[in-house]
C-alpha positions in Angstrom: -23.5 0.4 11.0 -20.6 2.8 11.6 -17.0 1.8 11.1 -15.5 1.3 14.6 -12.5 3.7 14.2 -11.1 2.7 17.6 -11.3 -1.0 16.9 -7.8 -1.5 15.5 -5.8 -1.5 18.7 -7.7 -4.4 20.2 -7.4 -6.6 17.1 -4.0 -5.7 15.8 -1.8 -8.7 15.1 1.1 -7.8 17.4 3.2 -10.8 16.4 4.0 -9.1 13.1 5.3 -5.6 12.7 7.8 -3.3 11.0 8.7 -3.5 7.3 10.2 -6.9 7.0 7.4 -9.4 6.9 8.4 -12.9 5.7 6.9 -16.2 4.7 7.8 -17.9 8.0 6.0 -15.2 10.0 2.8 -15.8 7.9 3.1 -19.5 8.6 3.3 -18.9 12.3 0.2 -16.8 12.1 -1.6 -19.6 10.3 -0.5 -22.1 12.9 -2.0 -20.2 15.8 -5.0 -22.0 17.3 -8.7 -21.1 16.8 -8.3 -19.1 13.5 -11.8 -18.7 12.1 -10.8 -19.2 8.5 -9.6 -22.0 6.2 -6.1 -22.0 4.7 -5.3 -23.9 1.5 -2.3 -24.1 -0.7 -2.6 -22.5 -4.2 0.9 -23.0 -5.5 4.6 -22.3 -4.9 7.1 -19.6 -5.7 10.2 -19.9 -7.9 12.3 -21.0 -4.8 9.6 -23.5 -3.7 8.0 -21.5 -0.9 4.3 -22.2 -0.5 1.7 -19.7 -1.6 -1.5 -20.0 0.4 -4.9 -18.5 0.3 -7.3 -17.8 3.1 -11.1 -18.3 2.7 -13.6 -16.8 5.0 -17.3 -16.0 5.0 -20.3 -17.6 3.3 -22.0 -14.9 1.4 -22.7 -14.6 -2.3 -20.5 -11.5 -2.9 -17.0 -12.8 -3.7 -14.0 -10.6 -2.9 -10.5 -11.6 -3.9 -7.5 -9.7 -2.5 -3.7 -10.2 -2.6 -0.8 -8.6 -0.9 3.0 -8.6 -1.2 2.9 -9.1 -4.9 6.0 -6.9 -4.5 8.0 -8.5 -1.7 9.2 -5.3 0.0 5.6 -3.9 0.2 4.4 -5.4 3.5 2.1 -2.7 5.0 -1.0 -4.1 3.5 -0.1 -7.6 4.5 -0.1 -6.5 8.1 -3.5 -4.8 7.6 -4.9 -7.9 6.1 -3.9 -9.9 9.2 -5.6 -7.3 11.4 -8.7 -7.5 9.2 -8.8 -11.3 9.7 -8.6 -10.8 13.5 -11.4 -8.3 13.3 -13.6 -10.5 11.2 -13.1 -13.4 13.6 -14.0 -11.3 16.6 -17.5 -10.7 18.2 -18.0 -7.4 16.4 -21.4 -7.3 14.7 -19.9 -5.6 11.7 -17.5 -8.4 11.0 -20.3 -11.0 11.4 -22.4 -9.1 8.9 -19.7 -8.9 6.4 -19.1 -12.6 6.6 -22.8 -13.3 6.1 -22.9 -11.3 2.9 -19.4 -11.9 1.5 -17.0 -14.7 0.8 -13.4 -13.6 1.0 -10.4 -15.2 -0.7 -7.1 -13.6 0.4 -3.5 -14.3 -0.7 -1.6 -12.5 2.0 1.8 -13.1 0.4 1.9 -13.7 -3.3 5.7 -13.2 -3.6 7.3 -15.0 -0.7 10.8 -15.1 -2.3 10.8 -11.3 -2.8 9.5 -10.9 0.8 12.5 -13.0 2.1 15.0 -11.0 0.1 13.2 -7.7 0.7 13.0 -7.0 -3.0 10.2 -5.7 -5.3 10.7 -8.5 -7.9 10.5 -12.2 -7.5 13.5 -14.6 -7.3 14.0 -14.3 -11.1 14.0 -10.5 -11.0 10.5 -10.2 -12.6 8.1 -7.6 -11.5 4.9 -9.7 -11.0 2.7 -6.6 -11.6 4.1 -6.4 -15.1 3.6 -10.1 -15.9 -0.2 -10.2 -16.2 -0.1 -10.8 -19.9 2.8 -13.2 -20.3 2.3 -15.0 -16.9 5.9 -16.1 -17.2 6.3 -16.7 -13.5 4.7 -19.3 -11.2 3.4 -16.6 -8.8 1.7 -14.9 -11.7 0.1 -18.1 -12.8 -1.0 -18.8 -9.2 -2.9 -15.5 -9.0 -4.5 -16.0 -12.4 -5.7 -19.5 -11.5 -7.1 -18.3 -8.2 -9.0 -15.6 -10.1 -10.4 -18.1 -12.6 -11.4 -20.6 -10.0 -12.9 -18.2 -7.4 -14.7 -15.9 -10.0 -14.6 -12.8 -7.8 -17.1 -10.0 -7.9 -14.4 -7.6 -6.7 -10.6 -7.6 -6.7 -8.4 -5.7 -4.2 -4.7 -5.3 -5.4 -2.7 -4.3 -2.3 0.6 -2.4 -2.4 2.9 0.1 -0.7 4.1 3.3 -2.4 7.3 5.3 -1.8 7.7 8.4 0.5 8.0 10.7 -2.6 4.3 11.2 -3.1 2.2 14.2 -2.1 -1.5 14.9 -2.6 -2.2 17.3 -5.5 -0.3 20.6 -5.1 -0.2 20.4 -1.3 2.5 19.6 1.2 0.4 16.7 2.5 1.9 13.2 2.1 -0.1 10.7 0.2 -0.6 8.4 3.2 -3.2 6.3 1.3 -3.7 6.3 -2.4 -6.3 4.5 -4.6 -6.8 3.8 -8.2 -9.6 2.4 -10.3 -7.4 0.9 -13.0 -8.1 1.7 -16.6 -9.3 -1.1 -19.0 -8.3 0.5 -22.2 -5.8 3.1 -23.7 -8.6 5.8 -23.7 -9.1 5.3 -20.0 -12.9 5.1 -20.6 -15.3 4.2 -17.8 -16.8 0.8 -18.1 -19.4 -0.6 -15.6 -16.7 -2.4 -13.6 -14.4 0.7 -13.5 -17.3 2.9 -12.4 -18.1 0.4 -9.6 -14.4 0.6 -8.5 -14.6 4.4 -8.5 -17.7 4.5 -6.4 -16.2 2.1 -3.9 -13.0 4.2 -3.7 -15.2 7.3 -3.1 -16.7 5.5 -0.1 -13.3 4.7 1.4 -12.1 8.2 0.8 -15.1 9.7 2.5 -14.3 7.6 5.6 -10.6 8.2 5.6 -11.0 12.0 5.3 -12.4 12.0 8.8 -9.1 10.5 10.1 -6.4 11.9 7.7 -8.0 14.9 6.0 -6.1 15.9 2.9 -3.8 12.8 2.9 -5.6 10.6 0.4 -4.4 10.6 -3.2 -5.4 9.2 -6.5 -2.8 7.1 -8.3 -1.9 7.6 -12.0 -4.3 5.7 -14.2 -2.2 5.3 -17.4 -3.2 2.0 -19.0 -0.8 -0.9 -19.0 -2.0 -4.2 -20.3 0.8 -6.0 -18.4 -0.5 -4.8 -15.0 -2.7 -7.2 -13.1 -5.3 -4.6 -12.1 -5.8 -3.4 -15.7 -6.1 -7.0 -16.8 -8.8 -7.9 -14.3 -10.6 -4.6 -15.0 -10.5 -5.6 -18.7 -12.2 -8.9 -17.8 -15.1 -7.0 -16.3 -14.2 -7.4 -12.6 -14.3 -4.2 -10.5 -10.7 -3.9 -9.4 -9.2 -1.5 -6.9 -5.5 -0.6 -6.3 -4.6 0.2 -2.7 -1.3 2.1 -2.0 0.0 2.3 1.5 2.1 5.4 1.8 3.9 7.6 4.3 2.4 9.0 7.5 4.6 11.5 9.4 7.3 9.8 11.4 6.0 6.4 10.6 8.7 4.7 8.6 7.7 1.3 10.0 4.2 2.1 8.6 2.3 1.0 11.7 -0.1 4.0 11.5 -0.6 3.5 7.8 -1.3 -0.2 8.6 -4.2 1.0 10.7 -5.5 3.3 7.9 -5.4 0.5 5.3 -7.3 -1.7 7.8 -10.0 0.9 8.1 -10.2 1.3 4.3 -10.6 -2.4 3.8 -13.3 -2.5 6.4 -15.1 0.3 4.9 -14.9 -1.3 1.4 -16.2 -4.6 2.7 -19.0 -3.0 4.7 -20.1 -0.9 1.6 -20.1 -4.0 -0.5 -21.9 -6.2 2.0 -24.7 -3.6 2.6 -25.2 -3.0 -1.1 -24.3 0.7 -0.7 -21.9 1.3 -3.6 -24.5 3.2 -5.6 -24.8 5.7 -2.8 -21.4 7.2 -3.7 -21.0 9.4 -6.7 -18.6 8.5 -9.5 -17.6 12.2 -9.6 -16.4 12.0 -6.0 -13.6 9.7 -7.3 -12.2 12.4 -9.5 -12.4 14.9 -6.7 -9.5 13.0 -5.0 -6.4 14.9 -6.0 -3.8 13.1 -8.1 -0.5 12.1 -6.5 2.5 14.1 -7.3 6.2 13.3 -6.6 7.4 16.3 -4.7 8.6 14.8 -1.4 12.1 14.0 -0.2 12.8 12.3 3.1 15.0 15.2 4.1 15.1 18.7 2.7 18.0 21.1 3.8 17.6 24.7 2.9 20.3 27.5 2.7 23.1 24.9 2.4 25.4 27.7 1.2 25.4 29.2 4.8 27.2 26.0 6.1 29.1 24.9 3.0 30.6 28.0 1.3 31.3 26.2 -2.0 27.6 26.3 -2.9 25.8 29.3 -4.4 23.2 31.4 -2.6 19.9 29.7 -1.7 21.1 26.1 -2.5 18.8 23.4 -1.1 19.4 19.7 -0.9 16.9 16.9 -1.2 17.8 13.5 0.2 15.9 10.2 -0.2 16.4 7.2 2.0 17.3 3.8 0.6 16.0 0.7 2.4 18.6 -1.9 3.3 18.0 -5.2 5.0 20.5 -6.1 7.7 20.1 -9.0 10.1 16.3 -9.2 9.6 15.7 -5.4 10.1 15.1 -2.8 7.4 17.3 0.3 7.9 16.8 3.6 6.2 20.1 5.1 4.9 20.4 8.5 3.2 21.3 8.6 -0.4 23.6 11.3 -1.7 21.8 14.6 -1.8 20.4 16.3 -4.9 20.4 20.0 -5.5 16.7 21.0 -5.7 14.4 23.9 -6.1 13.3 24.7 -2.5 10.0 26.2 -3.7 9.0 23.1 -5.5 9.8 20.2 -3.1 8.8 19.3 0.4 10.6 17.3 3.1 9.3 14.8 5.7 12.2 16.2 7.7 13.3 19.8 7.2 16.4 21.7 8.2 17.4 25.2 7.5 21.1 26.2 7.8 20.0 29.7 8.7 18.7 28.3 12.0 21.4 27.6 14.5 19.5 24.8 16.2 18.9 23.0 12.9 22.6 23.4 12.0 23.6 21.9 15.3 21.3 19.0 14.6 22.7 18.5 11.2 26.3 18.5 12.5 25.4 15.4 14.5 24.3 13.5 11.4 27.1 11.5 9.7 25.8 12.1 6.2 26.1 15.9 6.6 29.8 15.9 6.8 30.3 13.0 4.4 28.0 14.2 1.6 29.7 15.2 -1.7 27.7 16.3 -4.7 
């Protein structure tokens, strides 16, 4: 059964969009009538916000997924809500998945971080570095759900920064995957191999939509990371990283792509097709590199005479929350090698039109480095 690539628009959860996705929005989604899933509380955050899990499906294959472990990484949360809408629709693919799989989904593991729009929880702890100590209530919630549910697969859902490109290319890493290591040697256990094959399936599907824009995340082993821990316990675990699509800082296009990846993964699991995808295909996905700036300005010396010939600037945005909206503000520029780095926005001071555009931007006249 083919993945319906055009299905997303009809099932997109339009009540939730943009980068700032909070606990109250998720509660409103739960309260809408006729949701074809059950919701149950699994714990509470440091500041007392409820953490809830969704259960859906009746099949023997058990899939656990969680999103917003980092509070400011909301793209996969949006994609999960879209997935729930799809699975509750009349689509035959969704019905088939629910016959073969039982899903347990925590759409927001770190509601305090989501409210403050921070990576860490309310105590400043990165929950994805707390797998061993489990010092935080949110970490203990996830571990307890894992132990109770006994999943056959785990999906660890995240966002990644705009800095990542695919391999040596100037393509942004719009979606990245990782089959986490389970030991320092990064050897390939049965569970890790299953993760690799499943990622190969998703990559094959995504290449038809975003060719050259899928990357492979760094697989250095870290016993404190949740994915590595669950892989050590023998559960095939996959890291999803929602990245940048051109001109999509609200990550609505990336949301669609994560939805398609999730659907492909669940379809592959439900149909018993994982073995059809080669482990080697995972390693053919280029590794991520960090060669992107949000803005690159070349030949700065032509406009600002104090700089030497061929000076180029790279500028990254910082995300700031103001009145419930995330704004993207330019940091101070860095002098960069123009042959090494790429820009999501590019200006060249040798081009009069570019220079006129730059002169309209406040940071251009205010920047001092």
